[in-house]
VEXRO-839407 format. One record per residue (C-alpha): x, y, z. Coordinates in steps of 0.001 Angstrom, whole numbers, padded with zeros to 6 digits. Example, Ala and Ser with C-alpha at 12.3 -4.5 7.8 and 13.67 -1.06 7.14 Angstrom:
BEGIN
[node [012300; -004500; 007800]]
[node [013670; -001060; 007140]]
END
This chain:
BEGIN
[node [069782; -020752; 088518]]
[node [069368; -021038; 092308]]
[node [067586; -023740; 094268]]
[node [066390; -023862; 097854]]
[node [064819; -026773; 099700]]
[node [063484; -027198; 103215]]
[node [062153; -030329; 104885]]
[node [059958; -031079; 107870]]
[node [058166; -034074; 109373]]
[node [054498; -033626; 110221]]
[node [052763; -036003; 112616]]
[node [049556; -036505; 110629]]
[node [048805; -038414; 107402]]
[node [049353; -036791; 103987]]
[node [045577; -036467; 103528]]
[node [045386; -033989; 106437]]
[node [048457; -032045; 105272]]
[node [046998; -031841; 101746]]
[node [043701; -030577; 103143]]
[node [045455; -027696; 104920]]
[node [047848; -027024; 102038]]
[node [045092; -026711; 099438]]
[node [042624; -024714; 101552]]
[node [043926; -021464; 100079]]
[node [041203; -019291; 101580]]
[node [042412; -020209; 105096]]
[node [046063; -019201; 104500]]
[node [045496; -015843; 106216]]
[node [044687; -017740; 109427]]
[node [047997; -019583; 109714]]
[node [050538; -018841; 106974]]
[node [053213; -016254; 107839]]
[node [054697; -016220; 104325]]
[node [051794; -016586; 101875]]
[node [049195; -014605; 103758]]
[node [046628; -014381; 100968]]
[node [045855; -017120; 098479]]
[node [043080; -018008; 096071]]
[node [042525; -020544; 093347]]
[node [042215; -024278; 092880]]
[node [044821; -027009; 093251]]
[node [044266; -028312; 089714]]
[node [046832; -028590; 086940]]
[node [046447; -025699; 084501]]
[node [044634; -023392; 086914]]
[node [045938; -020002; 088059]]
[node [046549; -019141; 091694]]
[node [046736; -015693; 093220]]
[node [049342; -015619; 095990]]
[node [050404; -012630; 098072]]
[node [053743; -013368; 099686]]
[node [055177; -011387; 102585]]
[node [058913; -012038; 102577]]
[node [060853; -011214; 105733]]
[node [063228; -009101; 103671]]
[node [061199; -007005; 101308]]
[node [057759; -005768; 100477]]
[node [054706; -007966; 099854]]
[node [054367; -009170; 096274]]
[node [051403; -010706; 094455]]
[node [052092; -013556; 092038]]
[node [049691; -015343; 089723]]
[node [051414; -018685; 089131]]
[node [050100; -021546; 087043]]
[node [049606; -024909; 088736]]
[node [051772; -027422; 086894]]
[node [050879; -030483; 088982]]
[node [048362; -031255; 091696]]
[node [048451; -034888; 092771]]
[node [046290; -035195; 095889]]
[node [048152; -036212; 099049]]
[node [051479; -036173; 097159]]
[node [052496; -033152; 095092]]
[node [051642; -029510; 094436]]
[node [053804; -027623; 091935]]
[node [053385; -024187; 090387]]
[node [055366; -021826; 088175]]
[node [055373; -018098; 088747]]
[node [057021; -015166; 086987]]
[node [058018; -011678; 088042]]
[node [056485; -009437; 085388]]
[node [057473; -011427; 082268]]
[node [058771; -014940; 081718]]
[node [062557; -015177; 081786]]
[node [063100; -012175; 084033]]
[node [062713; -013989; 087362]]
[node [060843; -017294; 087389]]
[node [060138; -019608; 090286]]
[node [059173; -023280; 090034]]
[node [057708; -023997; 093476]]
[node [057104; -027535; 094751]]
[node [055569; -029087; 097852]]
[node [056034; -032856; 097936]]
[node [054360; -035035; 100565]]
[node [055660; -038508; 101402]]
[node [053836; -040845; 103779]]
[node [055952; -042056; 106694]]
[node [055298; -044377; 109629]]
[node [054753; -041314; 111829]]
[node [052786; -039222; 109333]]
[node [054142; -037087; 106483]]
[node [057508; -035848; 105283]]
[node [057298; -032499; 103455]]
[node [059966; -031437; 100970]]
[node [059385; -027781; 100088]]
[node [061506; -026364; 097289]]
[node [061823; -023728; 094624]]
[node [064112; -023365; 091640]]
[node [064714; -019797; 090520]]
[node [065748; -018986; 086950]]
[node [065989; -015845; 084842]]
[node [068267; -012916; 084244]]
[node [067538; -011299; 087639]]
[node [068628; -014330; 089693]]
[node [072164; -012978; 090317]]
[node [070778; -009563; 091299]]
[node [068235; -011088; 093719]]
[node [070700; -013540; 095315]]
[node [070171; -012129; 098828]]
[node [066366; -012256; 098587]]
[node [066575; -015876; 097410]]
[node [068821; -016783; 100354]]
[node [066407; -015043; 102743]]
[node [063491; -016971; 101208]]
[node [064825; -020161; 102779]]
[node [063844; -018857; 106231]]
[node [060436; -017827; 104835]]
[node [059985; -021417; 103636]]
[node [060958; -022747; 107074]]
[node [058370; -020451; 108692]]
[node [055761; -021718; 106196]]
[node [056729; -025330; 106997]]
[node [056505; -024848; 110777]]
[node [053129; -023110; 110453]]
[node [051800; -025836; 108132]]
[node [052916; -028479; 110628]]
[node [051212; -026677; 113513]]
[node [047993; -026157; 111553]]
[node [047836; -029749; 110276]]
[node [048552; -031193; 113706]]
[node [045829; -029129; 115413]]
[node [043122; -031320; 116885]]
[node [040403; -031908; 114353]]
[node [036886; -031907; 115773]]
[node [035365; -035352; 115500]]
[node [031795; -036316; 116318]]
[node [031140; -038306; 119449]]
END
């Protein structure tokens, strides 16, 4: 088993971060890591995610959403080919702060290929950081308001 976790503070409320995070169709506009995404942020639903890791070729995953608690938590579980080979439990946890939102972005990797893919897992931490920075920038963009 291997675990990675990144953290970032975002200067807008969790509601705005959640809005950006769950607007899967807009990922191509801002997300350098998950460049294509489709599905619904609802427990039990399937997502289609095309990841573009810095070290490696693009891969499409079809994870199952395990938890979707608006403004707080999005968690999914994906598999490479078959369960037990290389599984990833991905989590994005939002915590309200005085200045906005704290994001904890993590994934726990399990399966028989984890030792073989050790380098790719280590490299994924920088992919997560790029995702986090892009999410922050997108969420903090000025939102058009009437008036």
